[in-house]
matplotlib code that plots the C-alpha trace (Angstrom):
import matplotlib.pyplot as plt

x = [-7.6, -9.4, -6.6, -5.7, -9.2, -8.6, -5.5, -7.2, -10.1, -7.8, -6.1, -8.7, -7.2, -3.7, -2.6, -1.7, -1.2, 0.1, -1.6, -0.3, -3.5, -6.1, -8.5, -11.3, -10.1, -7.9, -8.0, -9.0, -7.7, -4.9, -4.4, -0.8, 2.3, 2.4, -1.2, -2.4, -0.2, -1.2, -4.9, -4.5, -2.9, -5.5, -8.3, -6.7, -6.6, -5.1, -3.9, -2.9, -1.2, -0.9, -3.4, -2.3, -5.2, -6.1, -6.5, -9.8, -11.2, -11.8, -9.0, -8.2, -11.5, -10.2, -10.5, -8.2, -5.7, -3.9, -3.7, -1.2, -1.5, 0.7, -0.2, -0.3, 1.2, -0.4, 2.8, 3.2, 4.4, 3.8, 7.5, 7.6, 4.4, 5.8, 8.8, 6.5, 4.4, 7.5, 8.7, 5.3, 5.6, 9.0, 8.0, 4.9, 4.8, 7.1, 5.6, 2.1, 3.2, 4.9, 1.7, -0.2, 2.4, 3.0, 0.2, -1.8, -1.6, -4.8, -3.6, -0.3, -2.1, -4.2, -1.2, 0.8, -2.1, -2.7, 0.9, 1.8, 0.6, 2.9, 6.1, 7.6, 10.5, 10.2, 10.4, 7.6, 8.1, 5.0, 5.3, 2.8, 3.9, 5.6, 8.9, 11.5, 13.7, 13.1, 11.5, 13.4, 11.7, 9.0, 6.7, 8.3, 8.8, 7.1, 9.2, 7.5, 8.8, 8.2, 9.4]
y = [-15.3, -17.3, -17.0, -13.3, -11.7, -10.1, -8.4, -7.1, -5.8, -4.1, -2.2, -1.3, 0.3, 0.0, -3.3, -3.3, -6.1, -6.3, -8.8, -10.0, -9.5, -6.9, -7.5, -8.6, -11.1, -13.9, -13.1, -15.2, -18.1, -20.0, -17.3, -16.2, -16.3, -18.8, -19.9, -16.4, -16.1, -19.6, -18.7, -15.5, -17.3, -20.1, -17.6, -16.0, -12.6, -9.8, -7.8, -8.4, -6.3, -5.5, -4.4, -2.7, -2.9, -2.7, -6.1, -7.0, -10.2, -11.7, -12.7, -10.0, -8.2, -5.0, -1.6, -1.2, 1.7, 1.4, -0.8, -0.9, -3.0, -4.9, -6.8, -10.6, -11.9, -14.9, -17.0, -15.8, -18.3, -18.0, -17.2, -14.4, -12.9, -13.1, -11.0, -8.3, -8.3, -8.0, -5.0, -3.3, -4.2, -2.7, 0.3, 1.2, -0.2, 2.1, 5.1, 4.2, 3.6, 7.0, 8.6, 7.0, 8.2, 11.8, 14.1, 15.8, 19.5, 20.0, 17.9, 19.8, 23.2, 22.1, 20.9, 24.1, 26.3, 24.5, 24.7, 28.1, 30.0, 27.8, 28.9, 32.1, 30.6, 30.4, 26.6, 24.7, 21.2, 19.0, 15.6, 13.1, 10.6, 8.4, 6.8, 5.5, 6.7, 10.2, 10.0, 11.7, 14.7, 15.3, 18.2, 21.6, 22.1, 18.9, 15.9, 12.5, 9.2, 5.6, 2.3]
z = [8.7, 11.4, 14.0, 13.3, 13.2, 16.6, 15.3, 12.2, 14.2, 16.7, 13.8, 11.2, 8.1, 9.6, 8.1, 4.4, 1.9, -1.6, -3.9, -7.3, -9.2, -10.0, -7.1, -6.9, -9.6, -8.5, -4.8, -1.8, 0.3, -1.5, -4.1, -3.8, -5.9, -8.7, -8.1, -9.0, -12.1, -13.4, -12.8, -14.7, -17.7, -17.6, -17.7, -20.8, -19.2, -21.3, -18.3, -14.7, -12.1, -8.4, -5.8, -2.6, -0.1, 3.5, 5.3, 6.8, 8.2, 4.7, 2.4, -0.2, 0.4, 2.1, 0.4, -2.5, -2.0, -5.4, -8.5, -11.4, -14.6, -17.0, -20.1, -20.3, -23.5, -25.2, -24.6, -21.0, -18.4, -14.6, -14.2, -16.8, -15.4, -11.9, -13.1, -14.5, -11.3, -9.1, -11.2, -10.5, -6.8, -6.5, -8.5, -6.6, -3.0, -1.2, -3.0, -1.9, 1.7, 1.7, 0.5, 3.4, 5.9, 4.8, 5.7, 3.0, 2.4, 4.3, 7.3, 7.2, 7.2, 10.2, 12.1, 11.2, 12.2, 15.5, 16.5, 15.2, 18.4, 20.6, 19.1, 17.6, 15.7, 11.9, 12.0, 13.7, 14.9, 14.5, 16.2, 14.9, 17.6, 15.0, 15.9, 13.5, 10.7, 9.1, 5.7, 2.9, 1.3, 4.0, 3.4, 4.2, 7.9, 8.9, 10.0, 9.5, 10.8, 9.9, 11.3]

ax = plt.figure().add_subplot(projection="3d")
ax.plot(x, y, z, "-o")
ax.set_aspect("equal")
plt.show()
């Protein structure tokens, strides 16, 4: 992270990482992929999982956004554990990113209230300044975009 600290500091809580263990266990420099899975098995852990977290200037120390768990069988191999972890990643990552991008009901109400006086039509357009592809199933009458 030495070479990228300026980027992380320029975008606090805007960069997200998915890590193949339940942080803070098995995180840090050099802990990725097979190294993590082998360490989990060597430590005789009974569960492992994924952590989706914000990136900060320290390896795998950012605030955790979401975690999901799976069991580690006694005869688990790094490859079989990796398959379980990949299923969790595919199952949860896009869902959690979507939750971060789509405004909460409170944010939606504030935006709707602040824009209501500007327009008389029944539909109100709220532009969050995001560019990209429309997200499927946005909150009613709010159009959200992601890249």
